[in-house]
Every structure is written in structure tokens, then in C-alpha cells.
C-alpha positions, 0 to 999 in steps of 0.5 A: 269423197266427192260430194258433187258430180257433173250430170249432163242431160241430153233432151232427145226432143229439143236437142238441148244439153243441160249440165249441172253439178249435183249433190250426191245426197239429193235427187237429180230432178230436185237438184236441176229444179233448184237451178231453174231447169224444169224436166218432165215428171209426174209422180215424183215417187219412182212409179210413173216413167215421165222422168225416164232417161237412158244412161249414156255413161256414169252411174246412179243409185235409184233404189226407189224406182218401182216404175222401172223393172230390173231388166230395164235398169240393167239396160240402163234406164233410170228415173230422175225423180228418185235417182242420185248421182254416184259419179259423173253421169250423162243421160238422155231423155227417152220416149219409153212408155 
């Protein structure tokens, strides 16, 4: 089984694209920080939406994401602070409030 996945994050505000391989057992936000890339966040507990992204392709697991309703999850929104990649993934930062 693959233990690392390629995660691509498109920053909607700056137009920059970040790409890293992340461990499937670690939170995506934490993995990017370990590599020196700092993304927006606030609570780190899946409650606020500071780290919200829209999934473009791929899948992730985020059972602790309390700040995103099931309807928003179904629409492809996720919180990077409590998300783990379960396959190669591409997301875009969002302005969701």
C-alpha cells in the first residue's frame, strides 16, 4: 500500500501552486509545514474554516472536520488541518466563511 501521496495546493489569492509528497498518516497542513510551507490556519482542530479548501481531484479523509457541514463535504470542501490524503490530491484555497 502506498504510504505517501502527491498533494497539490493551488493558492487562489496568489496564483501560486505548491506540491509536496505527504504521509497518509499525517495531517496535510502539518506535512506542508514540515517542508517549510505555511498555509492559513487558526484552530488546528477542524472547527474554524481558516484552512478550508475545495477539492479539485483526488480523495482525503477528514473525520474530525466539525467546521464543515456534511453538505459542504459532499460538495468537495475540506479542512487541511484535520485532513489526510488517501490518494493523490489537488485542492484550491477558498474564501468560504
